[in-house]
C-alpha positions as a Markdown table, in Angstrom:
| # | Residue | x | y | z |
|---|---|---|---|---|
| 1 | Met | -9.8 | 1.5 | 30.6 |
| 2 | Lys | -11.6 | -1.2 | 28.9 |
| 3 | Ala | -15.0 | -1.8 | 30.4 |
| 4 | Met | -16.0 | -4.6 | 32.9 |
| 5 | Ser | -18.4 | -7.3 | 31.9 |
| 6 | Lys | -21.1 | -8.0 | 34.2 |
| 7 | Ser | -19.6 | -11.3 | 35.4 |
| 8 | Thr | -16.3 | -9.6 | 36.1 |
| 9 | Gln | -18.1 | -6.8 | 38.0 |
| 10 | Asn | -20.0 | -9.3 | 40.0 |
| 11 | Leu | -16.8 | -11.0 | 40.9 |
| 12 | Arg | -15.2 | -7.5 | 41.8 |
| 13 | Tyr | -18.3 | -6.9 | 44.0 |
| 14 | Ser | -17.7 | -10.4 | 45.7 |
| 15 | Ala | -14.2 | -9.8 | 46.3 |
| 16 | Leu | -14.7 | -6.4 | 48.1 |
| 17 | Ile | -17.5 | -7.3 | 49.9 |
| 18 | Ala | -15.5 | -10.3 | 51.3 |
| 19 | Asn | -12.0 | -8.1 | 52.1 |
| 20 | Leu | -14.2 | -5.5 | 53.6 |
| 21 | Ser | -15.9 | -8.2 | 55.7 |
| 22 | Leu | -12.8 | -9.7 | 56.9 |
| 23 | Ile | -11.6 | -6.3 | 58.1 |
| 24 | Leu | -14.6 | -5.6 | 59.9 |
| 25 | Trp | -14.9 | -9.2 | 61.0 |
| 26 | Val | -11.2 | -8.7 | 62.6 |
| 27 | Gly | -11.5 | -5.1 | 64.1 |
| 28 | Leu | -14.9 | -6.5 | 65.7 |
| 29 | Trp | -13.2 | -9.2 | 67.3 |
| 30 | Gln | -10.2 | -8.2 | 68.7 |
| 31 | Ser | -12.2 | -4.9 | 70.1 |
| 32 | Thr | -15.0 | -6.0 | 71.2 |
| 33 | Leu | -15.9 | -9.6 | 70.8 |
| 34 | Ser | -12.8 | -11.2 | 72.6 |
| 35 | Pro | -10.3 | -8.4 | 73.2 |
| 36 | His | -7.0 | -9.2 | 75.1 |
| 37 | Pro | -7.3 | -9.1 | 78.5 |
| 38 | His | -3.9 | -7.2 | 78.9 |
| 39 | Leu | -3.6 | -5.0 | 76.0 |
| 40 | Asn | -5.5 | -1.8 | 74.7 |
| 41 | Asn | -8.1 | -3.7 | 72.6 |
| 42 | Leu | -8.1 | -1.0 | 70.0 |
| 43 | Val | -4.3 | -0.8 | 69.7 |
| 44 | Val | -4.5 | -4.9 | 69.2 |
| 45 | Ala | -7.5 | -4.5 | 66.5 |
| 46 | Gly | -5.6 | -1.8 | 64.8 |
| 47 | Met | -2.8 | -4.0 | 64.7 |
| 48 | Trp | -4.5 | -7.1 | 63.1 |
| 49 | Ile | -6.5 | -4.7 | 60.5 |
| 50 | Leu | -3.4 | -2.8 | 59.2 |
| 51 | Pro | -1.8 | -5.9 | 57.0 |
| 52 | Met | -5.6 | -6.0 | 55.1 |
| 53 | Leu | -5.3 | -2.0 | 54.6 |
| 54 | Leu | -2.2 | -2.0 | 52.6 |
| 55 | Pro | -4.1 | -3.7 | 49.3 |
| 56 | Leu | -7.3 | -1.8 | 50.0 |
| 57 | Lys | -7.1 | 0.9 | 47.7 |
| 58 | Gly | -6.0 | -1.1 | 44.7 |
| 59 | Ile | -9.0 | -3.5 | 45.7 |
| 60 | Leu | -11.4 | -0.2 | 45.9 |
| 61 | Glu | -9.8 | 0.5 | 42.5 |
| 62 | Gly | -10.5 | -2.8 | 41.0 |
| 63 | Arg | -7.0 | -3.7 | 40.2 |
| 64 | Pro | -6.4 | -7.2 | 39.2 |
| 65 | Tyr | -2.8 | -7.3 | 40.1 |
| 66 | Thr | -3.9 | -6.0 | 43.6 |
| 67 | His | -6.7 | -8.6 | 43.9 |
| 68 | Ala | -3.6 | -11.0 | 43.3 |
| 69 | Trp | -1.0 | -10.2 | 45.8 |
| 70 | Ala | -3.5 | -9.3 | 48.6 |
| 71 | Asn | -4.0 | -13.0 | 48.8 |
| 72 | Phe | -0.4 | -13.6 | 50.4 |
| 73 | Ile | -1.7 | -11.2 | 53.1 |
| 74 | Leu | -5.0 | -13.1 | 53.5 |
| 75 | Met | -3.0 | -16.4 | 53.9 |
| 76 | Phe | -2.0 | -14.9 | 57.7 |
| 77 | Tyr | -5.6 | -14.7 | 58.5 |
| 78 | Phe | -6.3 | -18.3 | 56.9 |
| 79 | Leu | -3.6 | -19.4 | 59.2 |
| 80 | His | -4.7 | -17.6 | 62.2 |
| 81 | Ala | -8.1 | -19.2 | 62.1 |
| 82 | Leu | -6.8 | -22.8 | 61.8 |
| 83 | Thr | -4.6 | -22.2 | 64.5 |
| 84 | Ile | -7.5 | -21.1 | 66.7 |
| 85 | Leu | -9.9 | -23.9 | 65.9 |
| 86 | Trp | -7.0 | -26.5 | 66.8 |
| 87 | Val | -6.0 | -24.9 | 70.4 |
| 88 | Asp | -8.7 | -22.4 | 71.3 |
| 89 | Gly | -12.2 | -24.0 | 72.0 |
| 90 | Gly | -13.6 | -20.7 | 73.2 |
| 91 | Glu | -13.0 | -19.0 | 70.3 |
| 92 | Arg | -13.9 | -21.6 | 67.9 |
| 93 | Leu | -16.7 | -19.8 | 66.5 |
| 94 | Leu | -15.1 | -16.8 | 65.9 |
| 95 | Ala | -12.2 | -18.5 | 63.9 |
| 96 | Leu | -14.7 | -20.2 | 61.9 |
| 97 | Val | -16.2 | -16.7 | 61.1 |
| 98 | Glu | -12.6 | -15.8 | 60.0 |
| 99 | Leu | -11.7 | -18.9 | 58.5 |
| 100 | Gly | -14.8 | -18.5 | 56.0 |
| 101 | Leu | -14.1 | -15.0 | 55.5 |
| 102 | Ala | -10.8 | -15.3 | 54.5 |
| 103 | Ser | -11.5 | -18.0 | 51.9 |
| 104 | Cys | -14.7 | -16.3 | 50.2 |
| 105 | Ala | -12.1 | -13.3 | 50.0 |
| 106 | Phe | -9.2 | -15.7 | 48.8 |
| 107 | Val | -11.5 | -17.3 | 45.9 |
| 108 | Ala | -13.1 | -14.1 | 45.1 |
| 109 | Asn | -10.0 | -12.3 | 44.5 |
| 110 | Ile | -8.3 | -14.9 | 42.6 |
| 111 | Leu | -11.5 | -15.3 | 40.2 |
| 112 | Phe | -11.4 | -11.5 | 39.7 |
| 113 | Ala | -7.7 | -11.0 | 38.8 |
| 114 | Arg | -8.3 | -13.7 | 36.4 |
| 115 | His | -11.4 | -12.7 | 34.4 |
| 116 | Arg | -10.3 | -8.9 | 34.6 |
| 117 | Gly | -6.7 | -10.0 | 33.7 |
| 118 | Arg | -8.3 | -11.9 | 30.7 |
| 119 | Glu | -10.4 | -8.8 | 29.6 |
| 120 | Leu | -7.4 | -6.5 | 29.9 |
| 121 | Gly | -5.1 | -8.9 | 27.9 |
| 122 | Ile | -3.1 | -9.4 | 31.0 |
| 123 | Lys | -1.3 | -12.9 | 30.6 |
| 124 | Leu | 1.2 | -14.8 | 32.7 |
| 125 | Lys | 3.7 | -16.5 | 30.3 |
| 126 | Lys | 3.9 | -20.4 | 30.7 |
| 127 | Leu | 7.3 | -21.6 | 32.4 |
| 128 | Ser | 8.4 | -23.3 | 29.4 |
| 129 | Gln | 8.3 | -20.2 | 27.4 |
| 130 | Val | 10.1 | -18.3 | 29.9 |
| 131 | Glu | 12.8 | -20.7 | 30.3 |
| 132 | Lys | 13.3 | -20.6 | 26.6 |
| 133 | Glu | 13.5 | -16.8 | 26.9 |
| 134 | Glu | 16.2 | -16.9 | 29.4 |
| 135 | Lys | 18.2 | -19.7 | 27.6 |
| 136 | Glu | 18.2 | -17.6 | 24.3 |
| 137 | Thr | 19.3 | -14.6 | 26.5 |
| 138 | His | 22.1 | -16.1 | 28.1 |
| 139 | Glu | 23.1 | -18.1 | 25.0 |
| 140 | Asp | 23.5 | -14.5 | 23.3 |
| 141 | Asn | 25.4 | -13.1 | 26.1 |
| 142 | Lys | 27.9 | -15.9 | 25.5 |
């Protein structure tokens, strides 16, 4: 695999730190800081952490594609934080931290995926190119 530039490596570390911090924060929030009053706090914390563990292997390995799709999972935490900020005054500070960490992870994932993808020569085709290729394929099949 092609060597990673220093700036891309710094983006990777930023993404890794932000993702791991969010995992730790959500686990701490749900298990200790503000546990559910009627459910087992460790089970609830585990359920909150589980989605973020799905892309963790690829994030630890520095795969740009995994960083990119991990952002879909991060949107759940982003929306959760916004909802808590809106409806629950008692947990606003906790939600603000979650929102900050999710936002940092989102941006760091995007930047790392973009820079590393360029280093590896991975490019997404422009929509106009995809449409042109599909049109040619369908015309050839007629």
